[in-house]
N, C-alpha and C positions, 0 to 999 in steps of 0.2 A: 487357430486364428479366431479372434472374437467376432461374433456376428454383430451387425448394427444394433439389433435388439438387445444383446447382452451389454453393449456399451451404454445404451439408453437406460437400461435397468440399473447399471452402476451409477450413472449420473443422477438418476432419480433418488437413489438411496443416499448419495452424498448430500444432495440438496435437502432431502427430508431431515437429515441430521442438523441442518442449520437452524431448524426450529428450536433446538435446545439452547442455542446461543442468541435467540432473537432479542433478548433484553440487552445483551452486550452489543450486538450489531446496531440496535437503535441508539444506544448511548454514544457509540462512536459517530453515528450520523449527526447527533446533536452537538458533539464536540467539534465536528467539522463546521457546522453552521456557526457555532460560537466563535470559532477561529476567524471566520470571514467577518462576522459581525463586529469584532474588535479591531478590524483592519489588519489582521495578520494574514499569513500565507500558509499554504500547504506545500511541503516538500515531499517528494516521492522517490524511493529507490528500490531497485530489485535487479536481478540478473536474468539474462536469457529472455524467456517468455514473460517473466515478471517485469523485466525492464520495459518490454512492449506494453504491458498493462499500465505501468507508470505513465508512459507517454500518452496512452489512450485516456486515462482518467484525468491527467492534467489538462488535456485538450478539452474534455467535456466541461471541466470547471471554468477554463479560460474563455471558451467560445460560447457554448451552451450545450445542454443535453437535449432537451426538447423545446422548452419554453424560451422566449426572448427575455433576456435579463442582462444586467450589467456583467462585465467580465469579472471573474473572481480569481485572485492571485494564486496560481499553482505552478510549481516548477518541477519537472521531471529531471532529476539529477543524472539521468541516464542518456541525455541527448547531445551534449556538447562534445563532439568527437575530439576537438583540440584539447579540452581539459582531460578527458578520459585517457587519451593516448599520451599526453605529456606527463600527467601524473603517474601513470602506470610505468612509463619508460624511466622516469627520474626517481620514483619512490616505491613502486610496486602497486599491486592491486588492492591490498588490504585496507588502505585508507582513502580509496578513490571517492567514496561518498562522504566520509567523515570530514575530509578536508573541505569539501563544498559546504557542508553544514556549518563548519567552523566559520567560514566566510559569509555565507548567506543567511544563516539561521539566527533568529532572534527569539527572546523569551516571548511566549504566547503563540508562536508558530506551532504547526503540527506536522510531524513526520509520519508518513505512511510508509512503513518498511515491509517489503514483501519478500518472503523466502519460503519456498515450498518445503524445504527440509528443516528450516529453522536453524541451520548450522553454517550459513554463508558468512565467512569471516568479515567481509566488507560490510555486510548488513549489521552484524553484531557491533562492529566499530562505529557505524553510523548511529546506531541506537545509543551507544555509550556517549558519543559526542552530543547527541540531542539531550540526553539526561544532564550532562554537564552544563548545558546552556539553558536549562529549564524549558525545553521545548516539549510539548505534549507528543506522545508517541502512540500510534496505532500499528500493531503488527498483524499481518496476515501470514499464516503458515499452514503446514500440513498436520497430519494426525497427531504426532507426538509433540509438536512445537519445537523440538530440538533444544538447542541452547537458549533460544529466545523465549521458551515457554514461560519462564518465571521472571523475566526481566521487567515486565510492565503489566499493569492491570488491564490494559486494552489489547490483549492478545487473543485474536480469533483463530482457532484451529479448525481446520476442515478435516472431517473424519474420513481420510483416505490416505493410502500410501502411493496412489497413482498420480503422477505429476499432472497429467492432463485433466483429471477430475478435480484436483485441487485448484488448478488455474481456472477451470470453468466456474467453480464456486466463488473464487476471488473476484472474477469479473462481474458475477451476479451481485455480490455485495457492493462492489464499486459502483455498479449501475444504480443500485438502490440509493447509495449516498448521493449520486448525481441527481437522481429524480427528486429526492428530499430537498436537496439544495436548490434545484430549479424552482420547485414549488414555493419554497420559503422566500426566495429573492425575486420572484416574478411579480 
């Protein structure tokens, strides 16, 4: 059994590795601001805990992170149970997000696609649809990046094979995006 201090040590190591990608993380933050500046929206998709992260970040953009500001358009594609269950029942799970992007996405929007493994078929399909529609794409993934590693120049990989540590880093990155956005639009 891992002690709490060993988990903290793992966490610190993973976060420390984010410094290597600080230029990329900052560039993605500016891309998010640019998306909102141009009147476009952020779409987010992920599975499991990453789906929850999508909902969390979309809420921070829509409501606020810390500062009072206007609402910013962000949609977690993971939240409409009627769409999720109808699509999965009628067509399967592979295109559950790409179908929504096909309907809701516009050129100039930005997709934040989260997959700790980088191999989730429905996230890969979402990225492909976003590419077809000229939607900017930011990918958050784990150590190897999986199949998503080379799809897009905005792929942030977290140096870990442990899902919990990857998700902790993803939410830290997301919170930084929210803080940057709050400061810009306040």
